[in-house]
A tleap script that builds the chain and sets N, CA, C and O, in Angstrom:
source leaprc.protein.ff14SB
mol = sequence {
  NMET GLY GLU ASN SER ASP ASN GLY PHE SER
  GLU LYS LEU TYR ILE PHE ASP GLY SER THR
  LEU ASN GLU ILE TYR SER ASP TYR SER ASN
  PRO LEU LEU TYR GLU MET ASN GLY GLU VAL
  TYR VAL THR ILE SER ASN LYS ILE TYR LYS
  CYS VAL ASP ASP ARG LEU GLU LEU TRP LYS
  GLU PHE PRO ALA ASN ILE TYR TYR GLY ASN
  VAL LEU GLY ARG SER GLU LYS ASP PHE PHE
  GLY SER GLY TYR GLU GLY ILE LEU HIE TYR
  ASN GLY THR ASP LEU VAL ASN LEU TYR ALA
  THR GLN LEU GLU LEU GLN GLY VAL LEU ILE
  PHE GLY LYS ASP VAL PHE PHE GLY GLY TYR
  ASN ARG THR GLY THR GLY TYR ASN TYR VAL
  ILE ILE ARG GLY THR LEU LYS GLU CILE
}
set mol.1.N position { -6.085 13.492 4.010 }
set mol.1.CA position { -5.643 13.099 4.970 }
set mol.1.C position { -4.564 13.900 5.394 }
set mol.1.O position { -3.645 14.516 4.854 }
set mol.2.N position { -5.313 13.517 7.492 }
set mol.2.CA position { -4.245 14.720 8.039 }
set mol.2.C position { -3.996 13.696 9.190 }
set mol.2.O position { -4.313 12.514 9.319 }
set mol.3.N position { -3.270 14.634 10.030 }
set mol.3.CA position { -2.387 14.144 11.013 }
set mol.3.C position { -2.462 15.538 12.271 }
set mol.3.O position { -2.243 16.726 12.036 }
set mol.4.N position { -2.808 14.967 13.489 }
set mol.4.CA position { -2.628 15.861 14.883 }
set mol.4.C position { -1.977 15.116 15.441 }
set mol.4.O position { -2.262 13.931 15.617 }
set mol.5.N position { -0.618 15.889 15.959 }
set mol.5.CA position { 0.808 15.579 16.986 }
set mol.5.C position { 0.482 16.391 18.554 }
set mol.5.O position { 1.435 16.836 19.193 }
set mol.6.N position { -0.869 16.516 19.048 }
set mol.6.CA position { -0.908 17.464 20.133 }
set mol.6.C position { -0.545 16.050 21.344 }
set mol.6.O position { 0.085 16.114 22.399 }
set mol.7.N position { -1.107 15.041 20.800 }
set mol.7.CA position { -1.392 13.405 21.066 }
set mol.7.C position { -0.619 12.132 20.701 }
set mol.7.O position { -1.033 10.972 20.714 }
set mol.8.N position { 0.569 12.589 20.380 }
set mol.8.CA position { 1.428 11.879 19.195 }
set mol.8.C position { 1.176 11.745 18.096 }
set mol.8.O position { 0.975 12.892 17.696 }
set mol.9.N position { 0.976 10.738 16.889 }
set mol.9.CA position { 0.063 11.494 15.818 }
set mol.9.C position { -0.858 10.241 15.486 }
set mol.9.O position { -0.983 9.075 15.110 }
set mol.10.N position { -1.236 11.075 15.797 }
set mol.10.CA position { -3.279 10.546 15.298 }
set mol.10.C position { -3.136 10.712 13.925 }
set mol.10.O position { -2.551 11.730 13.553 }
set mol.11.N position { -3.576 9.871 13.033 }
set mol.11.CA position { -3.364 9.905 11.518 }
set mol.11.C position { -5.376 10.180 10.704 }
set mol.11.O position { -5.992 9.117 10.782 }
set mol.12.N position { -6.068 11.122 10.181 }
set mol.12.CA position { -7.646 11.235 10.184 }
set mol.12.C position { -7.676 11.374 8.604 }
set mol.12.O position { -6.789 11.937 7.964 }
set mol.13.N position { -8.695 10.849 8.110 }
set mol.13.CA position { -8.818 10.413 6.969 }
set mol.13.C position { -10.256 11.352 5.934 }
set mol.13.O position { -11.306 11.368 6.577 }
set mol.14.N position { -10.321 11.810 5.018 }
set mol.14.CA position { -11.481 13.086 5.051 }
set mol.14.C position { -12.530 12.033 3.851 }
set mol.14.O position { -12.200 10.848 3.798 }
set mol.15.N position { -13.291 12.319 3.279 }
set mol.15.CA position { -14.092 12.475 2.163 }
set mol.15.C position { -14.262 14.353 1.939 }
set mol.15.O position { -14.249 15.244 2.787 }
set mol.16.N position { -14.360 14.392 0.978 }
set mol.16.CA position { -14.546 16.822 -0.035 }
set mol.16.C position { -15.245 16.386 -0.582 }
set mol.16.O position { -14.745 15.962 -1.624 }
set mol.17.N position { -17.298 16.003 -0.440 }
set mol.17.CA position { -17.866 16.215 -0.963 }
set mol.17.C position { -17.746 17.272 -2.016 }
set mol.17.O position { -18.327 17.199 -3.099 }
set mol.18.N position { -17.250 17.899 -1.785 }
set mol.18.CA position { -17.124 19.536 -2.224 }
set mol.18.C position { -17.842 20.323 -1.748 }
set mol.18.O position { -18.409 21.172 -2.436 }
set mol.19.N position { -18.001 20.219 -0.350 }
set mol.19.CA position { -19.067 21.292 0.284 }
set mol.19.C position { -17.943 21.055 1.407 }
set mol.19.O position { -16.925 21.745 1.474 }
set mol.20.N position { -18.187 20.199 2.114 }
set mol.20.CA position { -17.746 19.344 3.434 }
set mol.20.C position { -16.827 18.142 3.497 }
set mol.20.O position { -16.892 17.067 2.901 }
set mol.21.N position { -16.037 18.563 4.294 }
set mol.21.CA position { -14.969 17.394 5.158 }
set mol.21.C position { -15.365 16.986 5.759 }
set mol.21.O position { -15.669 17.728 6.693 }
set mol.22.N position { -15.760 15.601 5.917 }
set mol.22.CA position { -16.592 14.492 6.138 }
set mol.22.C position { -14.712 13.624 7.069 }
set mol.22.O position { -13.746 13.129 6.489 }
set mol.23.N position { -14.956 13.809 8.565 }
set mol.23.CA position { -13.775 12.261 9.067 }
set mol.23.C position { -14.616 11.300 8.495 }
set mol.23.O position { -15.779 11.529 8.160 }
set mol.24.N position { -13.997 10.145 8.371 }
set mol.24.CA position { -14.135 8.365 8.325 }
set mol.24.C position { -13.155 7.966 9.001 }
set mol.24.O position { -13.185 6.736 9.035 }
set mol.25.N position { -11.882 8.575 9.828 }
set mol.25.CA position { -11.348 7.644 10.081 }
set mol.25.C position { -9.918 8.433 10.831 }
set mol.25.O position { -9.126 9.268 10.394 }
set mol.26.N position { -10.056 7.617 12.347 }
set mol.26.CA position { -8.771 8.586 13.018 }
set mol.26.C position { -8.699 6.965 14.458 }
set mol.26.O position { -9.280 6.035 15.016 }
set mol.27.N position { -7.279 7.904 14.254 }
set mol.27.CA position { -6.710 6.604 14.719 }
set mol.27.C position { -4.898 6.538 14.932 }
set mol.27.O position { -4.211 7.365 14.332 }
set mol.28.N position { -4.304 5.571 15.756 }
set mol.28.CA position { -2.602 5.730 15.884 }
set mol.28.C position { -1.797 5.044 14.706 }
set mol.28.O position { -0.593 5.079 14.449 }
set mol.29.N position { -3.048 4.291 13.957 }
set mol.29.CA position { -2.097 3.189 13.468 }
set mol.29.C position { -1.468 3.067 12.063 }
set mol.29.O position { -1.224 2.002 11.497 }
set mol.30.N position { -1.165 4.709 11.423 }
set mol.30.CA position { -0.729 5.316 10.987 }
set mol.30.C position { -1.679 4.205 8.758 }
set mol.30.O position { -1.420 3.146 8.187 }
set mol.31.N position { -2.224 4.855 8.593 }
set mol.31.CA position { -3.254 4.728 7.515 }
set mol.31.C position { -2.195 5.265 6.142 }
set mol.31.O position { -1.690 6.386 6.081 }
set mol.32.N position { -2.046 4.327 5.257 }
set mol.32.CA position { -1.746 5.106 3.803 }
set mol.32.C position { -2.877 4.635 2.993 }
set mol.32.O position { -3.835 3.895 3.219 }
set mol.33.N position { -2.265 5.615 1.492 }
set mol.33.CA position { -4.176 6.198 0.818 }
set mol.33.C position { -2.771 5.507 -0.428 }
set mol.33.O position { -1.547 5.405 -0.350 }
set mol.34.N position { -4.124 5.067 -1.802 }
set mol.34.CA position { -3.592 4.060 -2.871 }
set mol.34.C position { -5.028 4.376 -3.868 }
set mol.34.O position { -6.175 3.977 -4.067 }
set mol.35.N position { -4.253 5.161 -4.208 }
set mol.35.CA position { -5.271 4.478 -6.326 }
set mol.35.C position { -4.792 3.509 -6.083 }
set mol.35.O position { -4.087 3.081 -5.169 }
set mol.36.N position { -5.528 2.846 -7.658 }
set mol.36.CA position { -5.035 2.104 -8.236 }
set mol.36.C position { -6.490 2.044 -9.081 }
set mol.36.O position { -7.492 2.249 -8.395 }
set mol.37.N position { -6.653 1.823 -10.278 }
set mol.37.CA position { -8.027 1.626 -11.680 }
set mol.37.C position { -9.196 2.567 -11.078 }
set mol.37.O position { -10.346 2.146 -10.954 }
set mol.38.N position { -8.898 3.574 -10.799 }
set mol.38.CA position { -10.036 4.780 -10.574 }
set mol.38.C position { -10.552 4.805 -8.696 }
set mol.38.O position { -11.374 5.497 -8.095 }
set mol.39.N position { -9.387 3.440 -8.134 }
set mol.39.CA position { -10.623 2.920 -7.213 }
set mol.39.C position { -9.709 4.206 -5.650 }
set mol.39.O position { -8.845 4.896 -6.191 }
set mol.40.N position { -9.784 4.424 -4.536 }
set mol.40.CA position { -9.063 4.457 -3.407 }
set mol.40.C position { -9.266 3.175 -2.708 }
set mol.40.O position { -10.293 2.524 -2.517 }
set mol.41.N position { -7.675 2.908 -2.271 }
set mol.41.CA position { -7.942 1.901 -0.822 }
set mol.41.C position { -6.428 2.290 0.025 }
set mol.41.O position { -5.251 2.325 -0.334 }
set mol.42.N position { -7.123 2.544 1.287 }
set mol.42.CA position { -6.359 2.147 2.460 }
set mol.42.C position { -5.614 1.095 3.157 }
set mol.42.O position { -6.210 0.021 3.242 }
set mol.43.N position { -4.732 1.145 3.549 }
set mol.43.CA position { -3.634 0.696 4.100 }
set mol.43.C position { -3.808 0.640 5.582 }
set mol.43.O position { -3.737 1.772 6.060 }
set mol.44.N position { -4.173 -1.026 7.167 }
set mol.44.CA position { -4.541 0.321 7.710 }
set mol.44.C position { -3.300 -1.465 8.428 }
set mol.44.O position { -4.044 -2.416 8.664 }
set mol.45.N position { -1.873 -1.765 8.675 }
set mol.45.CA position { -1.550 -2.637 8.868 }
set mol.45.C position { -1.282 -3.598 7.942 }
set mol.45.O position { -0.683 -3.328 6.901 }
set mol.46.N position { -1.820 -5.147 8.323 }
set mol.46.CA position { -1.876 -5.713 7.239 }
set mol.46.C position { -3.442 -6.492 6.585 }
set mol.46.O position { -3.646 -7.625 6.149 }
set mol.47.N position { -4.366 -5.281 6.767 }
set mol.47.CA position { -5.791 -5.096 5.863 }
set mol.47.C position { -5.767 -3.888 4.715 }
set mol.47.O position { -4.807 -3.128 4.587 }
set mol.48.N position { -6.396 -3.858 4.290 }
set mol.48.CA position { -7.082 -2.974 2.841 }
set mol.48.C position { -8.570 -2.680 2.186 }
set mol.48.O position { -9.307 -3.169 1.329 }
set mol.49.N position { -8.560 -1.900 2.847 }
set mol.49.CA position { -9.894 -0.993 3.094 }
set mol.49.C position { -10.336 -0.418 1.438 }
set mol.49.O position { -9.593 0.218 0.690 }
set mol.50.N position { -11.528 -0.785 1.199 }
set mol.50.CA position { -12.206 0.384 -0.012 }
set mol.50.C position { -12.562 1.337 0.161 }
set mol.50.O position { -13.456 1.179 0.991 }
set mol.51.N position { -12.458 2.676 -0.139 }
set mol.51.CA position { -13.342 3.695 0.124 }
set mol.51.C position { -14.558 3.662 -0.434 }
set mol.51.O position { -14.662 4.289 -1.488 }
set mol.52.N position { -15.869 2.902 0.123 }
set mol.52.CA position { -17.063 3.226 -1.149 }
set mol.52.C position { -18.678 3.841 0.583 }
set mol.52.O position { -18.851 3.588 1.775 }
set mol.53.N position { -19.676 5.074 -1.038 }
set mol.53.CA position { -20.410 5.721 0.134 }
set mol.53.C position { -20.253 6.613 1.138 }
set mol.53.O position { -21.047 7.159 1.904 }
set mol.54.N position { -18.323 6.690 0.896 }
set mol.54.CA position { -18.397 7.478 1.965 }
set mol.54.C position { -17.757 6.926 3.202 }
set mol.54.O position { -17.821 7.676 4.176 }
set mol.55.N position { -17.208 5.878 3.359 }
set mol.55.CA position { -17.121 5.361 5.110 }
set mol.55.C position { -15.985 4.535 4.038 }
set mol.55.O position { -15.696 4.704 2.854 }
set mol.56.N position { -15.470 3.474 5.205 }
set mol.56.CA position { -14.298 2.668 4.634 }
set mol.56.C position { -14.699 1.563 4.885 }
set mol.56.O position { -15.116 1.397 6.031 }
set mol.57.N position { -14.737 0.144 3.729 }
set mol.57.CA position { -15.014 -1.113 3.911 }
set mol.57.C position { -13.719 -2.077 3.930 }
set mol.57.O position { -12.668 -1.709 3.406 }
set mol.58.N position { -13.826 -3.081 4.438 }
set mol.58.CA position { -12.824 -3.908 4.612 }
set mol.58.C position { -13.126 -5.112 2.675 }
set mol.58.O position { -13.983 -5.879 2.236 }
set mol.59.N position { -11.226 -4.273 1.996 }
set mol.59.CA position { -11.994 -6.002 1.333 }
set mol.59.C position { -10.737 -6.551 1.426 }
set mol.59.O position { -10.819 -7.175 0.368 }
set mol.60.N position { -9.610 -6.834 1.845 }
set mol.60.CA position { -8.836 -8.220 2.059 }
set mol.60.C position { -8.212 -7.623 2.924 }
set mol.60.O position { -7.870 -6.450 3.068 }
set mol.61.N position { -8.060 -8.756 3.634 }
set mol.61.CA position { -7.005 -9.557 4.595 }
set mol.61.C position { -6.332 -10.303 4.720 }
set mol.61.O position { -6.550 -11.514 4.721 }
set mol.62.N position { -5.029 -9.570 4.899 }
set mol.62.CA position { -3.515 -11.089 4.643 }
set mol.62.C position { -2.716 -11.365 6.500 }
set mol.62.O position { -2.964 -10.778 7.553 }
set mol.63.N position { -1.762 -12.472 6.192 }
set mol.63.CA position { -1.706 -12.665 7.494 }
set mol.63.C position { -0.416 -11.688 7.722 }
set mol.63.O position { 0.603 -11.580 7.040 }
set mol.64.N position { -0.838 -10.967 8.999 }
set mol.64.CA position { 0.139 -10.373 9.506 }
set mol.64.C position { 1.284 -10.218 9.512 }
set mol.64.O position { 1.840 -9.126 9.635 }
set mol.65.N position { 2.015 -11.673 9.333 }
set mol.65.CA position { 3.236 -12.108 9.817 }
set mol.65.C position { 3.855 -12.111 8.169 }
set mol.65.O position { 4.941 -12.627 7.907 }
set mol.66.N position { 3.175 -11.598 7.355 }
set mol.66.CA position { 3.317 -11.335 5.996 }
set mol.66.C position { 3.007 -10.355 5.050 }
set mol.66.O position { 3.933 -10.139 4.268 }
set mol.67.N position { 2.488 -10.017 4.960 }
set mol.67.CA position { 2.019 -8.022 4.387 }
set mol.67.C position { 1.911 -7.622 5.276 }
set mol.67.O position { 1.516 -8.111 6.334 }
set mol.68.N position { 2.439 -6.074 4.866 }
set mol.68.CA position { 2.069 -5.337 6.284 }
set mol.68.C position { 2.334 -4.153 5.547 }
set mol.68.O position { 3.300 -3.453 5.852 }
set mol.69.N position { 1.277 -3.736 4.234 }
set mol.69.CA position { 1.348 -2.520 3.981 }
set mol.69.C position { 1.793 -2.835 1.841 }
set mol.69.O position { 2.502 -3.707 1.337 }
set mol.70.N position { 0.968 -1.656 1.140 }
set mol.70.CA position { 0.987 -1.542 0.122 }
set mol.70.C position { 0.080 -1.955 -1.307 }
set mol.70.O position { 0.072 -3.050 -1.868 }
set mol.71.N position { -0.616 -0.804 -1.665 }
set mol.71.CA position { -1.422 -2.052 -2.924 }
set mol.71.C position { -0.794 -0.862 -4.446 }
set mol.71.O position { -0.960 0.349 -4.587 }
set mol.72.N position { -0.252 -1.623 -5.125 }
set mol.72.CA position { 0.567 -0.315 -6.287 }
set mol.72.C position { 0.369 -1.999 -7.808 }
set mol.72.O position { 0.789 -3.148 -7.939 }
set mol.73.N position { -0.265 -1.302 -8.345 }
set mol.73.CA position { -0.723 -1.908 -9.784 }
set mol.73.C position { -1.440 -1.846 -10.400 }
set mol.73.O position { -1.999 -0.760 -10.552 }
set mol.74.N position { -1.743 -2.690 -10.934 }
set mol.74.CA position { -3.050 -2.469 -12.351 }
set mol.74.C position { -4.781 -2.609 -11.526 }
set mol.74.O position { -5.633 -1.723 -11.461 }
set mol.75.N position { -4.862 -4.228 -10.910 }
set mol.75.CA position { -5.585 -4.708 -10.433 }
set mol.75.C position { -6.307 -5.166 -9.505 }
set mol.75.O position { -5.521 -5.876 -8.877 }
set mol.76.N position { -7.483 -5.236 -8.911 }
set mol.76.CA position { -7.397 -5.971 -7.860 }
set mol.76.C position { -7.142 -7.669 -7.851 }
set mol.76.O position { -7.227 -8.624 -7.079 }
set mol.77.N position { -6.924 -7.483 -8.683 }
set mol.77.CA position { -6.091 -9.704 -9.332 }
set mol.77.C position { -4.830 -8.809 -9.739 }
set mol.77.O position { -4.662 -9.337 -10.838 }
set mol.78.N position { -4.222 -8.231 -9.697 }
set mol.78.CA position { -2.902 -8.429 -9.534 }
set mol.78.C position { -2.374 -6.388 -9.224 }
set mol.78.O position { -2.349 -5.367 -9.911 }
set mol.79.N position { -2.003 -6.837 -7.582 }
set mol.79.CA position { -1.363 -5.575 -7.627 }
set mol.79.C position { -0.022 -6.667 -6.775 }
set mol.79.O position { 0.052 -7.891 -6.660 }
set mol.80.N position { 0.780 -5.681 -6.361 }
set mol.80.CA position { 2.148 -5.259 -5.334 }
set mol.80.C position { 2.102 -4.459 -4.362 }
set mol.80.O position { 1.596 -3.337 -4.333 }
set mol.81.N position { 2.864 -5.278 -3.193 }
set mol.81.CA position { 2.670 -5.161 -1.616 }
set mol.81.C position { 3.765 -5.811 -0.624 }
set mol.81.O position { 4.204 -6.912 -0.958 }
set mol.82.N position { 3.974 -5.554 -0.103 }
set mol.82.CA position { 4.938 -4.982 0.489 }
set mol.82.C position { 4.935 -6.396 1.947 }
set mol.82.O position { 3.888 -6.600 2.561 }
set mol.83.N position { 6.138 -7.146 2.255 }
set mol.83.CA position { 5.694 -8.314 3.251 }
set mol.83.C position { 7.061 -8.292 4.295 }
set mol.83.O position { 7.810 -7.335 4.103 }
set mol.84.N position { 7.239 -8.724 4.783 }
set mol.84.CA position { 8.652 -8.506 5.775 }
set mol.84.C position { 9.812 -9.720 5.672 }
set mol.84.O position { 10.683 -10.126 6.442 }
set mol.85.N position { 9.309 -10.138 4.133 }
set mol.85.CA position { 10.966 -11.148 3.418 }
set mol.85.C position { 10.900 -10.565 2.331 }
set mol.85.O position { 12.019 -10.559 1.819 }
set mol.86.N position { 9.772 -9.809 1.392 }
set mol.86.CA position { 10.340 -9.463 0.295 }
set mol.86.C position { 8.849 -8.648 -0.402 }
set mol.86.O position { 7.685 -8.326 -0.163 }
set mol.87.N position { 9.573 -8.636 -1.076 }
set mol.87.CA position { 8.499 -8.126 -2.783 }
set mol.87.C position { 6.960 -9.004 -2.756 }
set mol.87.O position { 6.822 -10.133 -3.229 }
set mol.88.N position { 5.942 -8.258 -2.136 }
set mol.88.CA position { 4.855 -9.194 -2.685 }
set mol.88.C position { 3.731 -9.157 -3.693 }
set mol.88.O position { 3.229 -8.069 -3.976 }
set mol.89.N position { 3.290 -10.301 -4.267 }
set mol.89.CA position { 1.921 -9.961 -5.163 }
set mol.89.C position { 0.849 -11.034 -5.383 }
set mol.89.O position { 0.652 -12.247 -5.305 }
set mol.90.N position { 0.415 -10.157 -5.624 }
set mol.90.CA position { -1.155 -10.509 -5.979 }
set mol.90.C position { -2.298 -10.745 -6.746 }
set mol.90.O position { -2.951 -9.889 -7.342 }
set mol.91.N position { -2.504 -11.910 -6.703 }
set mol.91.CA position { -3.102 -12.772 -8.333 }
set mol.91.C position { -4.702 -12.221 -8.561 }
set mol.91.O position { -5.271 -11.818 -9.575 }
set mol.92.N position { -5.289 -12.431 -6.782 }
set mol.92.CA position { -6.720 -12.402 -7.103 }
set mol.92.C position { -7.361 -13.747 -6.498 }
set mol.92.O position { -8.480 -14.220 -6.303 }
set mol.93.N position { -6.199 -14.044 -6.337 }
set mol.93.CA position { -6.249 -15.700 -4.556 }
set mol.93.C position { -5.302 -15.271 -4.253 }
set mol.93.O position { -5.497 -14.335 -3.477 }
set mol.94.N position { -3.831 -15.525 -4.535 }
set mol.94.CA position { -2.749 -16.379 -3.797 }
set mol.94.C position { -2.050 -14.541 -4.201 }
set mol.94.O position { -1.900 -13.787 -5.162 }
set mol.95.N position { -1.677 -14.629 -1.822 }
set mol.95.CA position { -0.171 -13.990 -2.108 }
set mol.95.C position { 0.967 -14.452 -2.033 }
set mol.95.O position { 1.217 -15.128 -1.035 }
set mol.96.N position { 2.146 -14.223 -3.162 }
set mol.96.CA position { 2.893 -14.845 -3.252 }
set mol.96.C position { 4.100 -13.538 -3.131 }
set mol.96.O position { 4.215 -12.319 -3.259 }
set mol.97.N position { 4.894 -14.812 -2.780 }
set mol.97.CA position { 6.494 -13.674 -2.902 }
set mol.97.C position { 7.419 -13.483 -3.173 }
set mol.97.O position { 8.396 -14.099 -2.747 }
set mol.98.N position { 7.460 -12.249 -4.252 }
set mol.98.CA position { 8.159 -12.589 -5.885 }
set mol.98.C position { 9.837 -12.607 -5.350 }
set mol.98.O position { 10.829 -13.278 -5.634 }
set mol.99.N position { 9.655 -11.937 -4.799 }
set mol.99.CA position { 11.858 -11.066 -4.290 }
set mol.99.C position { 11.691 -11.018 -2.582 }
set mol.99.O position { 11.094 -10.463 -1.660 }
set mol.100.N position { 12.595 -11.940 -2.885 }
set mol.100.CA position { 13.198 -11.684 -1.221 }
set mol.100.C position { 14.495 -10.767 -0.550 }
set mol.100.O position { 15.705 -10.973 -0.650 }
set mol.101.N position { 13.743 -9.652 0.188 }
set mol.101.CA position { 14.477 -8.329 0.276 }
set mol.101.C position { 13.633 -7.519 1.826 }
set mol.101.O position { 12.486 -7.605 2.264 }
set mol.102.N position { 14.710 -6.856 2.234 }
set mol.102.CA position { 13.940 -6.344 3.819 }
set mol.102.C position { 13.811 -4.958 3.410 }
set mol.102.O position { 13.591 -4.139 4.302 }
set mol.103.N position { 13.963 -4.356 1.607 }
set mol.103.CA position { 14.333 -2.897 0.885 }
set mol.103.C position { 12.189 -2.821 1.988 }
set mol.103.O position { 11.236 -3.597 1.913 }
set mol.104.N position { 12.350 -1.767 2.644 }
set mol.104.CA position { 11.172 -0.984 2.337 }
set mol.104.C position { 10.319 -0.541 1.394 }
set mol.104.O position { 10.291 0.684 1.521 }
set mol.105.N position { 9.193 -1.067 0.004 }
set mol.105.CA position { 8.651 -0.685 -1.165 }
set mol.105.C position { 7.927 0.497 -1.100 }
set mol.105.O position { 6.868 0.596 -0.481 }
set mol.106.N position { 8.382 1.268 -1.624 }
set mol.106.CA position { 7.969 3.096 -2.042 }
set mol.106.C position { 7.244 3.193 -2.614 }
set mol.106.O position { 6.284 3.930 -2.387 }
set mol.107.N position { 7.414 2.381 -3.754 }
set mol.107.CA position { 6.452 2.718 -5.102 }
set mol.107.C position { 7.000 1.278 -6.397 }
set mol.107.O position { 7.816 0.357 -6.370 }
set mol.108.N position { 5.891 1.867 -7.495 }
set mol.108.CA position { 5.881 0.536 -7.957 }
set mol.108.C position { 5.614 2.071 -9.510 }
set mol.108.O position { 4.825 3.011 -9.613 }
set mol.109.N position { 7.121 1.374 -10.684 }
set mol.109.CA position { 5.738 1.471 -12.595 }
set mol.109.C position { 6.346 0.615 -12.921 }
set mol.109.O position { 7.372 -0.059 -12.829 }
set mol.110.N position { 4.595 0.972 -13.743 }
set mol.110.CA position { 4.505 -0.830 -15.106 }
set mol.110.C position { 4.251 0.167 -16.145 }
set mol.110.O position { 3.601 1.203 -16.284 }
set mol.111.N position { 5.160 -0.698 -16.916 }
set mol.111.CA position { 5.951 -0.293 -18.253 }
set mol.111.C position { 5.489 -0.937 -19.627 }
set mol.111.O position { 6.226 -1.501 -20.435 }
set mol.112.N position { 3.677 -0.676 -19.764 }
set mol.112.CA position { 3.888 -2.680 -21.106 }
set mol.112.C position { 3.761 -3.479 -19.747 }
set mol.112.O position { 2.869 -3.587 -18.907 }
set mol.113.N position { 5.185 -4.052 -19.910 }
set mol.113.CA position { 5.123 -5.991 -19.056 }
set mol.113.C position { 7.021 -5.252 -18.731 }
set mol.113.O position { 7.824 -6.053 -19.207 }
set mol.114.N position { 7.582 -4.291 -18.225 }
set mol.114.CA position { 8.292 -3.754 -17.330 }
set mol.114.C position { 8.034 -3.102 -15.610 }
set mol.114.O position { 7.347 -2.093 -15.455 }
set mol.115.N position { 8.314 -3.416 -15.089 }
set mol.115.CA position { 7.740 -3.721 -13.772 }
set mol.115.C position { 8.962 -2.669 -12.931 }
set mol.115.O position { 10.095 -3.036 -12.620 }
set mol.116.N position { 8.311 -1.179 -12.663 }
set mol.116.CA position { 10.276 -0.686 -11.635 }
set mol.116.C position { 9.298 -0.741 -10.488 }
set mol.116.O position { 8.150 -0.333 -10.669 }
set mol.117.N position { 9.757 -1.317 -9.079 }
set mol.117.CA position { 10.002 -1.049 -8.289 }
set mol.117.C position { 11.228 -0.478 -7.070 }
set mol.117.O position { 12.275 -0.987 -6.673 }
set mol.118.N position { 10.559 0.737 -6.748 }
set mol.118.CA position { 11.253 1.686 -5.837 }
set mol.118.C position { 11.805 1.186 -3.741 }
set mol.118.O position { 11.091 0.893 -2.781 }
set mol.119.N position { 12.802 1.275 -3.831 }
set mol.119.CA position { 12.499 0.979 -1.981 }
set mol.119.C position { 13.878 1.079 -1.740 }
set mol.119.O position { 14.632 0.756 -2.657 }
set mol.120.N position { 14.412 1.522 -0.527 }
set mol.120.CA position { 15.065 1.723 0.872 }
set mol.120.C position { 15.446 0.378 1.615 }
set mol.120.O position { 14.872 -0.683 1.370 }
set mol.121.N position { 16.186 0.476 2.290 }
set mol.121.CA position { 16.722 -0.308 3.649 }
set mol.121.C position { 17.882 0.662 3.887 }
set mol.121.O position { 18.808 1.127 3.222 }
set mol.122.N position { 17.384 0.761 5.211 }
set mol.122.CA position { 18.148 1.613 7.216 }
set mol.122.C position { 19.999 1.243 6.962 }
set mol.122.O position { 20.453 0.220 7.475 }
set mol.123.N position { 20.698 1.956 6.339 }
set mol.123.CA position { 21.991 1.674 7.117 }
set mol.123.C position { 22.549 2.336 8.372 }
set mol.123.O position { 21.917 2.977 9.211 }
set mol.124.N position { 23.916 2.048 8.341 }
set mol.124.CA position { 24.090 2.027 9.690 }
set mol.124.C position { 24.511 4.170 9.722 }
set mol.124.O position { 24.608 4.720 10.819 }
set mol.125.N position { 24.619 4.674 8.916 }
set mol.125.CA position { 24.862 6.219 8.239 }
set mol.125.C position { 23.879 6.567 7.344 }
set mol.125.O position { 24.084 7.505 6.575 }
set mol.126.N position { 22.581 5.802 7.319 }
set mol.126.CA position { 21.540 6.135 6.268 }
set mol.126.C position { 20.575 5.564 5.828 }
set mol.126.O position { 19.752 5.030 6.572 }
set mol.127.N position { 20.486 5.561 4.567 }
set mol.127.CA position { 19.666 5.030 3.248 }
set mol.127.C position { 20.064 4.062 2.243 }
set mol.127.O position { 20.792 4.307 1.280 }
set mol.128.N position { 19.723 3.340 2.431 }
set mol.128.CA position { 20.765 2.361 0.819 }
set mol.128.C position { 19.036 2.475 -0.015 }
set mol.128.O position { 17.950 2.147 0.463 }
set mol.129.N position { 19.434 3.220 -1.754 }
set mol.129.CA position { 18.461 3.511 -2.318 }
set mol.129.C position { 18.395 2.697 -3.706 }
set mol.129.O position { 19.174 2.859 -4.645 }
set mol.130.N position { 17.293 1.770 -3.657 }
set mol.130.CA position { 17.140 0.706 -4.350 }
set mol.130.C position { 16.257 0.826 -5.556 }
set mol.130.O position { 15.287 1.583 -5.536 }
set mol.131.N position { 16.737 -0.311 -7.207 }
set mol.131.CA position { 15.073 -0.175 -8.125 }
set mol.131.C position { 15.648 -1.434 -8.869 }
set mol.131.O position { 16.642 -2.000 -9.323 }
set mol.132.N position { 14.835 -1.448 -8.744 }
set mol.132.CA position { 14.883 -2.992 -9.053 }
set mol.132.C position { 13.686 -3.446 -10.581 }
set mol.132.O position { 12.530 -3.086 -10.806 }
set mol.133.N position { 14.433 -4.169 -11.205 }
set mol.133.CA position { 13.340 -4.237 -12.130 }
set mol.133.C position { 13.178 -5.057 -12.900 }
set mol.133.O position { 13.970 -5.375 -13.786 }
set mol.134.N position { 11.730 -5.700 -12.597 }
set mol.134.CA position { 11.043 -7.123 -13.398 }
set mol.134.C position { 9.987 -6.715 -14.627 }
set mol.134.O position { 9.566 -5.721 -15.220 }
set mol.135.N position { 9.822 -8.451 -14.595 }
set mol.135.CA position { 9.496 -8.738 -16.075 }
set mol.135.C position { 7.498 -9.426 -15.831 }
set mol.135.O position { 7.035 -10.440 -15.307 }
set mol.136.N position { 7.020 -8.510 -16.363 }
set mol.136.CA position { 5.450 -9.229 -16.657 }
set mol.136.C position { 4.635 -10.066 -17.128 }
set mol.136.O position { 4.136 -9.901 -18.241 }
set mol.137.N position { 4.388 -11.005 -16.436 }
set mol.137.CA position { 3.290 -11.569 -17.333 }
set mol.137.C position { 2.294 -11.208 -17.581 }
set mol.137.O position { 1.630 -10.329 -17.032 }
set mol.138.N position { 1.919 -12.258 -19.002 }
set mol.138.CA position { 0.593 -11.670 -19.287 }
set mol.138.C position { -1.155 -11.785 -18.422 }
set mol.138.O position { -1.126 -12.744 -17.651 }
set mol.139.N position { -1.603 -11.554 -18.414 }
set mol.139.CA position { -3.162 -11.293 -17.926 }
set mol.139.C position { -4.029 -11.126 -18.374 }
set mol.139.O position { -5.050 -10.967 -17.704 }
savepdb mol mol.pdb
quit
């Protein structure tokens, strides 16, 4: 991932094949990179792309008024995301709001059945950092 700030902040994504750096994406829409289960995912707004054969391929698109990013979890049928109204979970079929909050979700750690979400919200004087703990159901 790279950035060019000559004209705003153009985000660029590249694939390195061992000898050559190949650009696969360039735009101003703030893509974010994630790894889950050995696969590379890119979120751009409400869309999730997989990196397939040196290109981005649309994998999932959620409603723009609900989902805005993150692919954090164990598999394509069990991951967490961020939404405008809280922490979201995708179970392979449904995207469900698990916890109502205005926090910006920054990450998730999963230890057995325990899951920890790190996040923050902006206050008048800076940031308020929070850790939320939950318990996972069996899959």
